[in-house]
C-alpha positions in Angstrom: -28.7 73.7 10.1 -31.8 71.2 10.4 -32.4 68.7 12.9 -30.8 65.2 11.9 -32.3 61.9 12.4 -29.9 58.8 12.1 -32.1 56.1 10.9 -31.4 52.4 11.4 -34.0 50.8 9.3 -33.1 47.3 8.0 -29.7 47.4 9.6 -30.2 44.4 11.7 -31.3 42.4 8.9 -28.7 43.3 6.5 -25.9 42.8 9.2 -27.2 39.3 9.6 -27.0 38.5 5.9 -23.5 39.8 5.7 -22.4 37.7 8.8 -23.9 34.7 6.9 -22.1 35.5 3.9 -18.7 36.0 5.6 -19.0 32.7 7.5 -19.6 30.6 4.4 -16.6 28.6 3.6 -14.9 29.5 6.8 -15.0 26.2 8.4 -14.9 23.9 5.4 -13.0 24.0 2.4 -14.6 26.6 0.0 -16.1 25.5 -3.3 -15.5 27.5 -6.4 -19.0 28.2 -8.1 -20.5 25.2 -6.0 -18.4 23.0 -8.0 -15.3 21.0 -7.1 -13.5 21.7 -3.8 -10.7 24.2 -3.9 -7.4 22.6 -3.6 -5.9 21.7 0.0 -2.3 21.7 0.9 0.2 24.1 -0.4 -1.9 25.0 -3.4 -4.6 26.4 -1.2 -2.4 29.2 0.1 -1.6 30.3 -3.4 -3.4 33.7 -3.9 -5.1 33.7 -7.4 -8.6 35.1 -7.1 -9.1 34.9 -10.8 -9.7 31.3 -10.9 -12.3 31.4 -7.8 -15.9 31.9 -8.6 -18.2 31.9 -5.6 -21.5 29.9 -5.7 -24.3 32.0 -7.3 -26.8 33.6 -5.2 -30.5 34.4 -6.4 -31.2 37.8 -7.2 -34.2 38.0 -5.1 -31.8 37.4 -2.1 -29.1 39.8 -3.4 -31.8 42.7 -3.5 -32.3 42.4 0.1 -28.8 43.8 0.9 -30.0 47.2 -0.6 -33.4 47.5 1.0 -34.0 50.8 2.6 -37.0 52.9 3.7 -38.1 54.8 0.6 -40.3 57.2 2.7 -37.5 58.3 5.0 -36.5 61.8 5.1 -33.5 62.8 2.9 -32.5 65.4 5.7 -31.0 67.3 2.7 -29.1 70.5 3.8 -27.7 73.1 1.5 -24.3 74.3 2.4 -23.3 76.4 -0.4 -24.8 77.7 -3.7 -23.0 79.4 -6.7 -24.0 80.4 -10.2 -21.8 80.7 -13.0 -20.5 79.1 -16.4 -24.3 78.6 -17.3 -25.2 76.3 -14.3 -26.3 76.6 -10.7 -24.1 74.5 -8.3 -25.4 73.5 -5.0 -23.2 71.8 -2.4 -25.5 69.5 -0.3 -25.5 66.7 2.2 -28.2 64.0 2.5 -29.0 60.8 4.6 -28.5 57.3 3.2 -30.7 55.8 6.1 -27.7 53.5 7.0 -26.3 55.8 9.5 -24.3 58.2 7.4 -26.5 61.5 7.7 -24.0 63.8 5.8 -23.4 62.3 2.5 -21.7 64.9 0.4 -23.0 65.7 -3.2 -23.0 68.3 -5.8 -26.4 69.1 -7.6 -26.0 71.1 -10.8 -28.5 72.4 -13.0 -28.8 75.0 -15.9 -28.7 78.5 -15.1 -32.1 79.1 -17.0 -34.6 76.5 -17.9 -38.3 76.0 -18.1 -40.4 73.0 -17.3 -39.2 69.7 -15.7 -35.8 68.6 -16.4 -34.2 65.0 -17.0 -31.4 63.9 -14.4 -28.4 62.2 -14.2 -26.4 60.8 -11.1 -22.6 60.6 -11.7 -20.6 58.3 -9.6 -16.7 58.7 -9.3 -14.0 56.1 -8.7 -12.7 54.6 -5.5 -11.5 58.1 -4.2 -14.8 59.3 -4.2 -13.7 62.7 -5.3 -16.7 64.7 -6.7 -14.5 67.2 -8.1 -13.1 64.8 -10.8 -16.6 64.4 -12.6 -17.6 68.2 -12.0 -16.5 69.5 -15.3 -18.5 66.7 -17.2 -21.5 67.1 -14.9 -21.6 70.9 -15.5 -21.6 70.2 -19.2 -24.5 67.7 -19.0 -26.2 70.4 -16.9 -25.8 73.1 -19.6 -27.7 70.7 -22.0 -30.7 70.9 -19.7 -30.3 68.2 -17.1 -30.3 68.3 -13.2 -26.9 66.3 -12.1 -26.1 64.9 -9.0 -22.5 63.8 -8.0 -22.1 62.1 -4.5 -18.9 61.5 -3.1 -18.8 57.9 -2.0 -15.1 56.5 -1.5 -14.3 52.7 -1.2 -11.3 51.7 0.8 -11.2 48.0 1.2 -9.9 46.7 4.5 -9.9 42.9 4.1 -12.5 42.5 6.8 -15.3 40.8 4.7 -18.2 42.0 6.9 -17.0 45.6 6.9 -16.3 45.7 3.2 -19.6 44.1 2.3 -21.4 46.8 4.5 -19.4 49.5 2.9 -20.5 48.4 -0.6 -24.1 48.0 0.3 -24.5 51.2 2.1 -23.0 53.0 -1.0 -25.3 51.5 -3.5 -28.1 52.7 -1.0 -26.6 56.2 -1.1 -26.9 56.1 -4.7 -30.4 55.2 -4.6 -31.1 58.1 -2.1 -29.3 60.2 -4.7 -32.0 59.2 -7.1 -34.4 60.0 -4.5 -33.0 63.4 -4.1 -33.6 64.4 -7.7 -36.7 62.6 -8.3 -38.4 64.6 -5.3 -37.4 67.9 -6.8 -40.4 69.7 -8.4 -38.1 70.7 -11.6 -37.1 67.0 -12.2 -38.8 64.7 -14.8 -38.7 61.2 -13.1 -39.4 59.5 -16.4 -35.9 60.4 -17.7 -33.2 59.6 -15.1 -29.6 58.3 -16.1 -26.7 57.2 -14.3 -22.9 57.2 -15.1 -20.2 55.6 -13.1 -16.6 55.3 -13.6 -14.4 52.2 -12.1 -16.0 51.8 -8.5 -18.7 54.0 -9.7 -19.4 51.5 -12.6 -19.7 48.8 -9.9 -22.5 50.6 -8.3 -24.1 51.3 -11.7 -24.0 47.7 -12.4 -25.9 46.8 -9.4 -28.3 49.6 -9.8 -29.2 48.2 -13.2 -30.7 45.2 -11.4 -32.4 47.2 -8.6 -33.8 50.5 -10.1 -36.5 50.6 -12.5 -36.2 54.4 -12.4 -33.1 54.5 -14.7 -33.7 55.2 -18.3 -30.0 54.9 -19.4 -26.6 53.8 -17.8 -23.0 54.3 -18.5 -20.4 51.9 -17.1 -17.0 53.4 -17.8 -13.7 51.3 -16.9 -16.0 48.8 -15.1 -15.4 45.1 -14.1 -17.7 42.2 -13.7 -15.9 41.2 -10.5 -15.5 44.0 -8.1 -14.8 41.5 -5.5 -11.6 40.5 -7.2 -10.3 43.9 -7.2 -11.2 44.5 -3.6 -9.4 41.3 -2.2 -6.4 42.3 -4.0 -6.1 45.6 -1.8 -5.8 43.8 1.5 -5.6 40.1 1.1 -7.0 38.4 4.2 -5.8 34.9 5.4 -9.1 33.3 4.4 -9.5 35.0 0.9 -12.0 32.3 -0.3 -14.4 33.4 2.3 -13.9 37.1 1.4 -14.8 36.4 -2.2 -17.8 34.4 -0.9 -19.0 37.5 0.8 -18.0 40.3 -1.7 -18.8 38.2 -4.7 -22.6 39.0 -3.9 -21.6 42.5 -5.5 -20.2 41.2 -8.7 -22.0 42.6 -11.6 -23.4 39.4 -13.4 -26.9 38.7 -11.9 -27.6 42.5 -11.7 -26.9 43.6 -15.3 -28.5 40.3 -16.6 -31.7 41.6 -15.1 -31.3 45.2 -16.5 -34.1 45.1 -19.0 -34.1 46.9 -22.3 -32.6 50.3 -21.1 -29.7 51.5 -23.1 -26.1 50.9 -21.6 -23.0 52.3 -22.7 -19.9 50.3 -21.9 -16.5 52.0 -22.1 -13.1 50.5 -21.5 -9.4 51.3 -22.0 -7.5 48.9 -24.1 -4.4 49.4 -22.1 -6.4 49.2 -18.7 -3.9 47.6 -16.2 -6.4 47.5 -13.3 -9.4 45.7 -15.0 -8.3 42.5 -17.0 -9.6 42.0 -20.4 -11.4 38.9 -19.4 -13.5 40.9 -16.8 -14.2 43.6 -19.1 -15.5 41.1 -21.6 -17.5 39.3 -18.9 -19.2 42.4 -18.0 -19.9 43.4 -21.5 -21.3 40.0 -22.2 -23.4 39.8 -19.3 -25.3 43.3 -19.7 -28.9 42.5 -21.1 -31.0 45.0 -23.2 -29.6 47.5 -25.8 -26.0 48.0 -25.3 -22.9 49.7 -27.1 -19.3 48.9 -26.3 -16.8 51.4 -26.9 -12.9 50.8 -26.6 -10.4 53.6 -26.3 -6.6 53.6 -26.7 -6.0 54.7 -23.2 -5.6 53.1 -19.7 -8.1 52.9 -16.8 -8.7 56.7 -16.5 -11.7 57.3 -18.7 -12.6 60.4 -17.0 -9.6 62.4 -18.0 -9.8 60.8 -21.6 -11.6 63.5 -23.6 -13.1 61.2 -26.2 -14.8 59.0 -23.6 -16.4 61.9 -21.8 -17.6 63.3 -25.2 -19.3 60.2 -25.9 -20.9 60.1 -22.4 -22.4 63.4 -23.0 -23.7 62.4 -26.4 -25.1 59.3 -25.1 -27.2 61.0 -22.4 -28.2 63.8 -25.1 -29.8 61.1 -27.1 -31.1 58.7 -24.4 -32.6 61.3 -22.1 -33.6 63.8 -25.1 -31.4 66.7 -23.8 -31.2 69.9 -25.7 
């Protein structure tokens, strides 16, 4: 095992921003979207996050939440390597520069290839289970791509500062996954894609506003309001303040700055987790070349074969896979 270095670059600044975010609205009645005050009295205690819209924050300020030292060591460590089914599968860990020095990931490539390969990062849902996306990642690898699948779970606690830090750290960990691929001598850094499902789609939406390295993005079973899903998991006493803090990770401002890159949006018509209004909000906000596909299924678009086939076809075209 290599010597590991735990880096704390930018943590103090990030913590300060998150504390500020979590304190907004905690001493006065929160304002929805900067407009009329939220109702007082009995109505104020009624939990309905669907009607509360935090005030907008400039994208330039939001980007500061995801700053990291791009020159920091990845501290990548290979823990296992296997060959079979037409691919080479590496089990690795790497550093996110935020104090997590052993982020687990699969890196999969074709068993035989020449030249430099395009790359794709896959992001699973809230359980962070890399294995749920392994079969599809292997399929993309067999088409001539390097594929990285980090395991980054999301378990909301109801603590605004802790949950906001967890989201920001995960997005930085995905940026480090891009670093992990781009720094390889067999990677073509001009052709990099990202595919996220559910919580992974929320990360992909943010990356659209941060990462010019991405050439194509898939957002499957995503929401324009990840903050509303998170607040429902553990409802805090001051849920308005929680939404003020976690609303900084909602998709809108990031996907609107996504540029002209192709984006595939996938939704289940019977999705009981992401409301139809939030699906539409996300699709409408995405800038650039976008395609929306709706399937006769629920929230799980990993196990739904047609959606997986469409993702592979999307990357074959967008990244010019074989």
